[in-house]
Steps between C-alpha positions, in 0.01 A plus 500: 500500500874486571485138593323414166761702299782321689348153424459581138873616472627210692321238294583650161636185312308504178657800322737585217714813518638671188731810517568690183474842338134519574542460879448204721204277400358243732260238362276262682600142386149369587307783316714638215245790472620654822803716461666783689760731356716738711684784326611854570155629392328290755339160567266366236264193509355285228236216507511431117866381475649845445284603196368799714648647809332699785692754712486391860760718675706809382723737682206736562250235640303187472238455224150462654399329173676183599414485867276208617269552799529289807853550604533884542627607841485880542653501850 
């Protein structure tokens, strides 16, 4: 799991980063629907270009609504 995450981070070349009053928004250049926004209220994700946002992480925990099965390591 850690190796896969390292590979994803190291190969991130197709992205656009915008930093403004709404936080830091990272957009996938190859799939405009995929966006991630980081702000003081948490980490939010969108798969419709930012029309709607789902909370992924806040100060009090990770939202189980956005977890995908297959890469959860509980040890």
